[in-house]
C-alpha positions as CSV (number, residue, x, y, z in Angstrom):
1,X,-106.5,128.4,-49.3
2,X,-104.3,127.3,-51.9
3,X,-102.7,123.5,-51.8
4,X,-99.2,123.8,-50.7
5,X,-98.4,120.6,-53.1
6,X,-100.1,121.2,-56.4
7,X,-101.3,125.0,-55.7
8,X,-105.0,124.0,-56.7
9,X,-107.2,126.8,-55.2
10,X,-109.8,124.3,-53.5
11,X,-109.7,122.5,-50.4
12,X,-112.0,120.9,-48.1
13,X,-111.9,120.9,-44.3
14,X,-111.6,117.1,-43.0
15,X,-111.2,118.2,-39.2
16,X,-111.1,121.2,-37.1
17,X,-110.1,121.8,-33.5
18,X,-109.3,124.7,-31.1
19,X,-106.0,125.2,-29.4
20,X,-104.2,128.1,-27.2
21,X,-107.5,128.4,-25.0
22,X,-109.7,128.7,-28.2
23,X,-108.0,131.5,-29.6
24,X,-106.4,129.5,-32.5
25,X,-108.4,127.2,-34.6
26,X,-106.2,124.1,-36.2
27,X,-108.0,122.9,-39.6
28,X,-106.7,119.6,-41.4
29,X,-107.5,120.1,-44.9
30,X,-107.6,117.8,-48.3
31,X,-106.7,119.2,-51.6
32,X,-109.8,118.7,-54.2
33,X,-107.3,118.1,-57.1
34,X,-104.2,116.0,-55.5
35,X,-106.1,114.8,-52.6
36,X,-102.8,115.3,-50.1
37,X,-103.7,116.6,-46.7
38,X,-102.2,119.7,-44.9
39,X,-103.0,121.8,-41.8
40,X,-103.8,125.4,-41.5
41,X,-103.9,127.5,-38.5
42,X,-106.5,130.4,-38.0
43,X,-106.0,133.1,-35.5
44,X,-108.0,136.3,-34.7
45,X,-105.6,139.1,-34.9
46,X,-105.9,142.2,-33.0
47,X,-104.9,145.3,-34.8
48,X,-103.8,148.5,-33.3
49,X,-104.9,151.7,-35.1
50,X,-102.1,154.3,-34.7
51,X,-103.1,158.2,-35.0
52,X,-101.8,158.2,-38.3
53,X,-104.3,155.7,-39.4
54,X,-101.6,152.9,-40.2
55,X,-102.6,149.7,-38.5
56,X,-100.3,147.2,-37.2
57,X,-100.6,143.9,-35.0
58,X,-101.2,144.1,-31.2
59,X,-97.9,143.3,-29.3
60,X,-97.6,142.6,-25.9
61,X,-93.9,143.6,-26.1
62,X,-94.9,146.8,-27.0
63,X,-97.0,147.3,-24.0
64,X,-94.5,145.8,-21.6
65,X,-91.9,148.3,-23.3
66,X,-94.3,151.3,-22.2
67,X,-94.9,150.2,-18.9
68,X,-91.6,149.4,-18.2
69,X,-90.2,152.8,-18.7
70,X,-93.2,154.2,-16.4
71,X,-91.6,151.3,-13.9
72,X,-88.3,152.3,-14.2
73,X,-86.8,152.4,-10.7
74,X,-89.8,151.0,-8.9
75,X,-88.8,147.3,-8.3
76,X,-91.8,145.7,-10.5
77,X,-90.8,142.4,-11.9
78,X,-90.8,141.3,-15.5
79,X,-93.4,138.6,-14.5
80,X,-95.6,141.4,-13.3
81,X,-95.4,143.3,-16.3
82,X,-95.9,140.4,-18.6
83,X,-99.3,139.5,-16.5
84,X,-100.2,143.3,-17.1
85,X,-99.8,143.0,-20.9
86,X,-101.5,139.7,-21.0
87,X,-104.5,141.0,-19.1
88,X,-104.6,144.1,-21.4
89,X,-104.7,141.6,-24.4
90,X,-107.3,139.4,-22.9
91,X,-109.6,142.5,-22.1
92,X,-109.4,143.4,-25.8
93,X,-110.1,139.9,-26.9
94,X,-113.2,139.7,-24.8
95,X,-114.5,142.7,-26.4
96,X,-114.7,141.1,-29.5
97,X,-113.0,144.1,-31.4
98,X,-110.4,143.4,-34.5
99,X,-109.1,146.8,-34.6
100,X,-108.4,149.3,-31.4
101,X,-107.2,152.8,-31.3
102,X,-103.7,153.2,-29.9
103,X,-105.2,155.5,-27.4
104,X,-107.5,153.0,-26.1
105,X,-104.6,150.5,-25.4
106,X,-102.8,153.1,-23.3
107,X,-106.1,153.9,-21.3
108,X,-106.6,150.1,-20.8
109,X,-103.2,149.8,-19.3
110,X,-104.0,152.3,-16.6
111,X,-106.4,150.4,-14.4
112,X,-104.0,147.1,-14.0
113,X,-101.2,149.4,-13.8
114,X,-102.8,151.5,-11.1
115,X,-103.1,148.2,-9.0
116,X,-99.5,147.3,-9.9
117,X,-97.6,150.4,-8.7
118,X,-99.4,153.8,-8.0
119,X,-96.2,155.9,-8.8
120,X,-95.9,154.1,-12.5
121,X,-99.6,154.7,-13.0
122,X,-99.2,158.4,-12.4
123,X,-96.2,158.4,-14.7
124,X,-97.9,156.6,-17.4
125,X,-101.3,158.4,-16.8
126,X,-99.5,161.7,-17.2
127,X,-99.0,160.7,-20.9
128,X,-102.4,159.2,-21.8
129,X,-104.7,161.8,-20.0
130,X,-102.5,164.5,-21.3
131,X,-101.6,166.1,-18.0
132,X,-100.8,169.8,-18.5
133,X,-100.4,171.5,-15.0
134,X,-99.5,170.3,-11.5
135,X,-103.2,170.6,-10.7
136,X,-103.9,167.5,-13.0
137,X,-101.4,165.7,-10.8
138,X,-102.7,166.7,-7.9
139,X,-106.1,166.1,-9.0
140,X,-105.2,162.3,-9.8
141,X,-102.9,161.9,-6.3
142,X,-106.4,163.0,-4.4
143,X,-108.6,160.4,-6.5
144,X,-106.2,157.7,-5.7
145,X,-105.6,158.5,-1.9
146,X,-109.5,158.7,-1.8
147,X,-110.2,155.4,-3.6
148,X,-107.2,154.1,-1.1
149,X,-109.3,155.1,1.9
150,X,-112.9,153.6,0.4
151,X,-110.8,150.3,-0.1
152,X,-109.3,150.0,3.1
153,X,-112.8,151.2,4.5
154,X,-114.5,148.2,2.8
155,X,-111.9,145.7,4.0
156,X,-112.2,147.1,7.7
157,X,-116.2,146.6,7.4
158,X,-115.6,143.1,5.9
159,X,-113.1,142.3,8.9
160,X,-110.3,142.0,6.5
161,X,-107.9,143.8,8.2
162,X,-105.4,141.2,8.1
163,X,-104.0,142.2,11.7
164,X,-106.0,139.3,13.7
165,X,-104.6,135.7,13.8
166,X,-106.8,133.2,15.8
167,X,-105.6,130.2,14.2
168,X,-103.5,129.0,17.0
169,X,-100.7,127.9,15.0
170,X,-97.0,128.6,16.0
171,X,-95.6,132.1,15.5
172,X,-92.6,130.6,13.8
173,X,-89.9,131.2,16.2
174,X,-90.7,127.9,17.9
175,X,-93.2,129.1,20.5
176,X,-96.1,127.1,21.7
177,X,-98.9,128.5,19.4
178,X,-99.5,131.8,21.0
179,X,-102.9,133.8,20.0
180,X,-102.1,137.3,18.7
181,X,-103.9,140.3,20.0
182,X,-106.4,141.7,17.6
183,X,-105.1,145.3,17.7
184,X,-101.2,144.8,18.1
185,X,-98.8,142.1,17.0
186,X,-95.7,142.1,19.2
187,X,-92.7,139.6,18.2
188,X,-91.3,138.2,21.4
189,X,-87.5,137.6,21.0
């Protein structure tokens, strides 16, 4: 690291601290020639390797833009898109890989997008999984339905149907804290 004041090529680290949840290291340095101090910031850069072999920095904005197209007309908020992009980035940072093939980025988006919106997931998956025929869509829809049924079955077994409220709290219309039936919820006028 060259000194920004005298351009000397050697300095010593006086202090190091992590910042931004451990993704950045700030180092206070002192030039060995002029003895002036300066700060450097080190950050791991995720690089995306495109099909052509060109690398570019990972961009949450590009993830959001790609997912936004798949979510067009679906009522998915910008905050939800930002959280999805952050989740994808955190997944790659946790993996320890510095370079990620662009196809892996697309595939990493699929799981959180599936949780966010199934129609947007199908749109996105059709590109990244190279759907060629109607049968590809039908198979994916069948998988989504089977997973949803399996998930519902597990929630039912765990008693998490969400239909029962035995808390005795008010029903919100000024009532006197009636309990709701476990199989049918009726709102009285």
